Every structure is written in structure tokens, then in C-alpha cells.
N, C-alpha and C positions, 0 to 999 in steps of 0.2 A: 417335726412340724415342717411343712413345705413352705417355702417363701416364694411368692408371686411378685414379680416386677412388672409394673404396667407403664412402659415407656412408649412415646408415640414415634413412629417410624415416619421418614420422609427423605426425600433428596431434593435439595435446591441449589441452584448454580447461578452465578453472575459472571458475565464477561464484558471486558471493554474492548472496543476496537476504535479506529480512528473516527468512524462515523457515528458512534453512539454506544449504547449499553443494551445487553440483553440480560433479562431475568427470567428464570424458568423453575418450576417445581412440578412434582407429581401431585396426584389428586387423591391418593388413598389415605384414609384416616383410619389408624389402628390404635389399640391399646394392648401392649404386648403382642401377642400373635392373633389377636381377636380383630377381625375386619368390622369396622363400625360404619364406614361409608366409602362410596367410590366417587364421591362428588364434592370432596373437600376443596377449599379454595386456599392456597398458600401464597399466592402472588397477588399484590394489591397495587392499584394505581393510587398514589397520594396526591399528586399535583399533575399539571400538564407535562411536566418534565422529570418527575421523581416517581419511583416505585420502591416496593419492598418485596422480597422473597424470603420465606420463613421455614424454619423445621421446628416442631414442637407442639405444644398444645393449641389446638385450633382456636379455643375460646380466648387464650391470651394473644394469639395473632390478631384475631378480630378487634379485640379491645385496643391494642396498640395502633392498629391501622385507623380506626376511627379517631382516636386521640391525635395521632399525627396529622391526619387530614384537617381537623378542626384547628390545631395550632398553626398549620400552614397558612389557612385562610385568615386567622387573626393577625399574623405576622404581615401578610400582604396588605391587609387593612390598615394596620398601624404604620407601615414603612412606605407603602406605595410600590414596592419591589417585591418579586417573588423570592422565597427563601432559596438559599443555595444547597447544593447537595450536601456539602460539608456541614452547613448549619442544621439541616435535618438530621444528619447523623449525630452530631453533637447533642442535639435535642433528645433524640431516642437514648443516647448513651446516659444523659442525665436522668431520664425517666426510669431506666433500668437500674442505675446506681442508687437512685432513692428508694428503691423497692428491694434492695440486696438482701435484706433479712427475710423478706416473704417474696421471693423473686418470681418474675414471669418465666415460665418454662419454655423459652424460645431462643433459637439462635437466628439472627437476622442478616441478611444483606440489604443494605440501602444503596440503590443505584440511580443515576440519572445524568442529565446533561445541563449545564449552566454556562455562564459567559466564560468561565475558565476551561470548558471542555467536558468530556465525559469522565465520571468517577463512580467507584463502588467502594463502600465501607463495609467491613464485617464486624458484627457485634456479638459478644457472648451474653449469657442470661444476666450478668451483673454489670454490663455496660463498657468492657474493654472495647477499644475502637482501633481498627487497623485498616488503613487504605491499601488496596491491592489492585492488580490489573485483571485477576480472575479469582473465583473461590467457589468452594462446594461445602454444603453443610448437610447434616443430618446422617441417618444410619447408612445411606448409600454414598456418602461423601467420598469414601476412599476409592471406589470404583470410578466415580464420576470425575474425580480430579485427576486421575491417571490418564483418561482420555483427554481431558483439556491440556494437561501439561505437555502431552506428546505432540498435539496438533495446533497449539495456540499460535497465532500470528497477529502482532498489535496492529499491523497494517492491512488486515483482511477487511472485507466488506461487512456491513451488518447482516446481510443475508448469510455470509459464510459464518458469522458468529452464531446466527440463529441455528444453522445446520450443526455446528459444534456443540451447542447447548442441548439440542434434541438428542444427539447421539450419545452425549455423556449421561444424560438422565436415562435414556433407554438402556445403556450398559449397566446402570445401577439396577434396573428392574430385573435383569438377568440373574442376578445373584443375591439381591436384597429382597426378601419375601414380603417386608413390610413397606415397600414402596411400590407404586404402580398405578394403574388405571387411567393413564393418560397424563398429558402434560400442558400445564397453562404457561403462557409465555407473555412478557411485555417487551416490545421493542421500542426504545426511546432513542430517536435521533435529534438533530438540531432543530428541526422544525415540525416534528410529528411524534405522536405516541401511538401505538398499535397494540392492542390486546388480542391474543390468539389461543385457541385450544386445539390441540392435536390428540386425537383418539389413538390409543395403542392397543393392538389386539394381540 
């Protein structure tokens, strides 16, 4: 009997520099080696200064993004202050851990800028939480992280970090058949957030 494994492909990266955070991910939606869509969204703006990039099931990403956005608004209404990046990551960690017996099939990078500076946190499907300066997730992660580790400079500009994120995700496209079809980005600085799409031919 033939066994088929339907796992979703993706490449998502997050990079911190002195001026802010870059989050990027590809747009291809696959199950196994079957292409479902070329227009999937895996990078989400949660607040004016926080975003997430994910690899995994699109439905689970969308559910978590909507939940986090609602919780962030409730937190701000209750306290009068925006939630911190660490607070958002801790909240997501709790949501994932509470579903550990029936987990969301996602790996997630939470990134943003708050009063303490830029941060990214990496979470696995059951809520393990690690803060880092850069990260890559998904089936293309090995290729993407090799590019980032070779060229990363904490003191680079946000535009340099954007170029590095794009280069690393494109490198994953060249060898990972289940990642591709363009790159969504969020650039988060101290006083702005910018969403961008880069078509890749």
C-alpha cells in the first residue's frame, strides 16, 4: 500500500536590524507536491508595529492571525497601551500550547518594534518560544538560513535587511519545489509599517 504525506511547503524569514524588523514569506500553497494556489498569504500585519510570518496550513495561519489581531485590540482597550512584541509572542505561545493535543499546524515568527526596540520570536506548533536576531521556517528554511547567516549584519539598514530577506527566500525557491510564486514582506520601523509584494519570475 502506498502512503501519501500531504505536508504544506513554505519559506518564511524574519530579520532584525538596528532600524527595525523585516518579515517575508513566499506565496505558493501546496499539499505534498500538488499546487493549490499561487496567491496564498503567509505574512500578516497584526498591529501597527507587529506582524507574523508563518509556514504551515493556510487555514491555521488565518485563524491565528485573526485571533491575535482581536486580542491585541482588546488589550489596548483594557490597558490604554499597545501590546509589546514579547507580550504578543507570549499570547501566541499560550494559544498554541493550549491546543497541543490538537495542534495548529504552523511554525510562526512574531516580529515587531516596541519601546524596547525591535524583536523577533520563533514559535513551533506547540508553543515553544525563542527570541533571536534572525530566523527561517518551512521546507525552504535550510537554504534561506544559510544565506542569512553568511550576510547578516545587525547594524545594517532596514533596506539592506529587506534585500537580504528577498535574497534568502529566492534562494529557497531555486531548490525547494514547494516554495515560490512571489514574496510578501512587512517592513516595521520605529514610526512606520510597510507591506510589499515582490513578484518572482
